C-alpha positions in Angstrom: 123.2 97.5 51.9 119.5 97.3 52.7 117.7 100.5 51.6 116.5 103.0 54.2 114.5 105.1 51.8 111.2 106.2 53.2 112.3 105.9 56.8 111.7 108.9 59.0 114.6 110.5 60.9 113.4 109.0 64.1 112.4 105.6 62.7 113.9 102.4 64.1 114.8 99.4 62.0 115.4 96.0 63.7 118.4 94.0 62.4 117.7 90.5 61.0 120.3 88.1 59.5 118.5 88.2 56.1 119.1 92.0 56.0 122.9 91.5 55.9 124.7 92.7 52.8 128.2 93.8 52.0 128.9 95.8 54.0 126.6 94.3 56.6 123.8 96.7 57.4 121.0 97.3 59.8 119.7 99.8 62.3 119.9 98.6 66.0 116.5 98.3 67.7 115.8 101.1 70.1 118.3 103.5 68.6 117.2 106.7 66.8 119.4 108.8 64.6 118.0 112.2 65.8 120.5 114.6 67.4 124.3 114.6 67.2 126.9 113.8 69.9 128.8 116.8 71.3 132.0 117.7 69.7 135.3 116.3 71.1 138.6 117.9 70.6 140.5 116.7 73.7 140.4 113.3 75.2 142.2 111.2 77.8 143.5 107.8 76.5 144.0 105.0 79.0 147.1 103.5 77.5 150.9 103.4 77.5 153.5 101.7 75.4 152.8 100.8 71.7 149.1 100.9 72.4 149.2 104.5 73.6 151.5 105.4 70.8 149.1 104.2 68.2 146.1 105.8 69.8 148.0 109.1 70.1 148.9 108.9 66.4 145.3 108.1 65.5 144.1 111.1 67.5 146.6 113.4 65.8 145.5 112.2 62.4 141.9 113.3 63.3 143.0 116.6 64.7 142.4 115.5 68.3 144.5 116.2 71.4 145.3 113.0 73.4 146.5 112.9 77.0 147.9 109.4 77.8 147.5 108.1 81.4 147.1 105.0 83.5 145.6 104.4 87.0 142.3 103.5 88.7 139.0 104.3 86.9 138.0 107.0 89.4 141.5 108.7 89.2 141.5 108.6 85.4 138.1 110.2 85.2 139.1 112.9 87.7 142.3 113.6 85.7 140.3 113.8 82.4 137.9 116.4 83.9 140.8 118.4 85.4 142.6 118.5 82.1 139.5 119.8 80.3 138.9 116.6 78.3 135.4 116.1 76.7 135.8 112.3 76.5 137.8 109.2 77.7 139.1 106.4 75.5 139.7 103.1 77.4 142.7 102.0 75.2 143.5 98.3 75.0 142.0 97.4 78.3 140.2 94.1 79.0 136.4 94.2 79.1 136.2 94.2 82.9 138.7 97.2 83.0 136.7 99.0 80.4 133.5 98.4 82.2 134.8 100.0 85.3 135.9 103.0 83.2 132.5 103.2 81.5 130.7 103.3 84.8 133.0 105.9 86.3 132.5 108.1 83.2 128.7 107.7 83.5 128.8 108.8 87.2 130.9 111.8 86.4 129.0 112.8 83.2 132.1 112.3 81.0 131.7 110.8 77.5 133.1 107.3 77.2 134.5 106.4 73.8 134.0 102.6 73.8 131.5 99.9 73.8 128.3 100.4 76.0 128.5 99.2 79.6 125.9 96.4 79.1 127.9 94.9 76.3 131.2 95.2 78.1 129.5 93.4 81.1 128.4 90.6 78.7 131.9 90.4 77.2 133.5 90.3 80.7 131.1 87.6 81.9 131.5 85.5 78.8 128.3 83.5 79.1 126.2 86.6 78.6 127.8 87.3 75.2 127.5 83.7 74.2 123.8 83.8 74.9 123.4 87.0 72.8 125.3 85.4 69.9 123.2 82.3 70.0 120.1 84.5 69.9 121.7 86.2 66.8 121.9 82.8 65.1 125.6 82.1 65.5 126.8 78.5 66.3 128.7 78.3 69.6 132.0 76.6 70.2 131.4 73.5 72.4 134.8 73.5 74.1 138.3 74.8 73.8 139.1 72.2 71.2 140.0 73.4 67.7 142.1 76.3 66.5 141.2 79.9 67.4 140.5 82.5 64.8 140.2 86.2 65.7 138.7 89.0 63.6 138.4 92.7 64.0 135.0 94.3 63.2 134.0 97.9 62.8 130.5 99.2 63.1 129.1 102.7 62.7 126.0 104.5 64.0 124.2 103.9 60.7 124.3 100.1 61.2 127.1 99.4 58.7 129.5 96.7 59.7 132.7 95.5 58.1 135.0 92.6 59.1 138.8 92.6 58.6 141.4 89.9 58.1 141.2 86.7 60.2 144.3 86.2 62.3 145.7 83.8 64.9 147.6 84.6 68.1 150.1 81.7 68.0 151.4 82.6 71.5 151.7 85.7 73.7 154.5 87.1 71.5 153.3 86.4 68.0 150.2 87.0 65.9 149.9 86.1 62.2 147.5 86.8 59.3 146.1 85.4 57.0 145.9 81.8 58.1 147.2 79.2 55.6 144.8 76.5 56.9 141.8 78.7 56.4 140.4 79.0 52.8 139.2 82.3 51.4 135.6 80.9 51.3 135.8 79.9 55.0 137.3 83.3 55.9 134.4 85.0 54.2 131.9 82.7 56.0 133.4 83.5 59.4 133.4 87.2 58.6 129.8 87.1 57.7 128.9 85.2 60.9 130.9 87.7 63.0 129.2 90.6 61.2 125.8 89.0 61.8 126.5 88.9 65.5 127.9 92.4 65.8 125.0 93.8 63.8 122.5 92.2 66.1 124.1 93.9 69.1 123.7 97.4 67.5 127.0 98.6 68.9 129.3 101.3 67.4 133.0 101.0 67.4 135.6 98.3 67.2 135.5 94.8 68.6 137.3 91.5 68.2 135.3 88.3 67.6 136.9 85.0 68.4 135.9 81.6 66.9 137.0 78.1 67.5 137.3 76.0 64.3 137.3 72.3 64.7 137.5 70.6 61.3 134.9 72.4 59.2 132.8 73.4 62.2 133.2 77.0 63.5 131.7 78.2 66.7 131.6 81.5 68.5 134.0 81.5 71.5 134.2 85.1 72.8 134.2 88.8 72.0 136.6 91.5 73.2 136.5 95.3 73.0 138.9 96.8 70.6 141.6 97.8 70.1 143.4 94.6 71.2 146.9 95.4 70.0 146.8 93.3 66.8 145.4 95.9 64.5 148.7 96.5 62.8 148.0 93.2 60.9 144.8 94.7 59.5 146.7 97.9 58.5 149.3 95.8 56.6 146.8 93.5 54.8 143.9 95.9 54.0 145.4 99.4 54.2 142.7 100.4 56.7 143.7 101.8 60.1 141.1 100.3 62.6 142.2 102.6 65.4 141.5 105.7 63.4 138.2 104.3 62.1 137.1 103.4 65.6 137.6 107.0 66.8 135.8 108.3 63.7 132.7 106.2 64.1 132.6 106.7 67.9 132.6 110.5 67.2 129.6 110.1 64.9 131.3 109.4 61.5 130.4 106.8 59.0 132.5 103.9 57.8 134.4 105.0 54.7 135.1 101.6 53.2 132.8 99.0 51.9 133.5 95.3 52.5 134.3 94.8 48.8 137.2 97.3 49.1 138.8 95.5 52.1 140.5 92.7 50.1 143.6 91.3 51.8 147.1 91.6 50.2 150.1 89.7 51.3 151.1 88.1 54.7 151.9 89.8 58.0 153.5 88.8 61.3 153.3 90.9 64.5 155.8 90.3 67.4 155.3 91.8 70.9 158.7 92.4 72.4 160.5 93.9 75.4 163.6 95.7 74.1 166.8 97.0 75.8 167.3 100.8 75.5 170.0 100.5 72.9 167.9 98.3 70.5 167.0 100.0 67.2 165.7 99.0 63.8 167.3 100.4 60.6 164.0 99.7 58.7 163.8 98.4 55.1 160.9 97.0 53.0 158.0 95.5 54.9 159.3 96.2 58.5 157.8 98.6 61.1 158.6 99.1 64.8 156.1 100.7 67.1 157.8 101.8 70.3 157.1 104.8 72.5 160.2 106.8 73.4 161.9 105.6 76.6 159.8 102.5 76.9 160.8 98.8 76.6 157.5 97.5 75.2 157.5 97.4 71.4 155.7 95.7 68.5 157.5 94.6 65.3 155.4 94.3 62.2 156.7 92.4 59.1 154.8 92.2 55.8 155.6 90.3 52.6 153.8 89.4 49.4 154.3 85.7 50.4 154.3 84.0 53.8 158.0 83.1 53.5 158.9 86.7 52.7 157.1 88.0 55.8 158.7 85.3 57.9 162.2 86.2 56.6 161.7 90.0 57.2 160.4 89.3 60.7 163.5 87.2 61.4 165.8 90.0 60.0 164.1 92.5 62.3 164.3 90.3 65.4 168.0 89.6 64.8 168.7 93.4 64.4 166.8 94.2 67.6 167.7 91.3 69.8 170.7 89.4 68.3 170.6 86.1 66.6 170.7 83.9 69.8 167.6 85.6 71.3 165.8 85.7 67.9 166.3 82.0 67.6 164.9 81.3 71.0 161.8 83.4 70.2 161.1 81.7 66.9 161.3 78.3 68.5 158.6 79.0 71.0 
């Protein structure tokens, strides 16, 4: 981490790629560290289903009261104010949805716990974020050719950035990590590229960076605000809960883990499912089901020391939840 000794409390340090260390570190241009954000004890979370469940659990872990809700941006802000909330979290919404929430919060004077509106606008537009990443020195993906790699990144208000395990969304129902076709050296390279881009933005919180890899040539494809719903893979492989950490850094905390302590262990598979009311999971080693009470939407996480172990555990969970015939259809997608 680049030293900040001798810098005054209100000093600004511009991030450059050659300042990146492990964890990646810089101070965003135009941001001072004077003052502290107001305390938050009660917030409205725009989420339902497994996403809402995980965010409510993360809030409870930090001693926060969470109210889950859905609806239009203006209605959600009005409900948050009526409920005495000091802030609003946009949940797992797309960038365009989060942008509407951020602007509604600004108009109402309500704190928004997410990426800044200008960055959300750039993510939603796509081309704007690609221009920013090119200016930060990242190569750009030329087309949709190649395989997609996604990575979660966390950044705090002190300019520290860490990247988590690379993953791939094989289809709408299944995400896996790590990737057997991506070497450890290439994973580290992609992580550093992603960290370089996030550090240059000067944002605080959680984002997902997406690359396209064609042969040995990676290129930046897109960025999405976090959480995106795949964070359970990071939990299983690194032991870090990105949802809790996002809340911590957005509320003024510092990242607690250095990059060197985020080594990946094992293999994980995450299934997104719609379950009948009677479906249940008996549990067992390496299996977890995230499902809010009374809701059909669920996520099944399977972890194993080896890829085949994670695959078998996922199969066992699918059979128990859905029956062998439907589990077979899912795994053949």
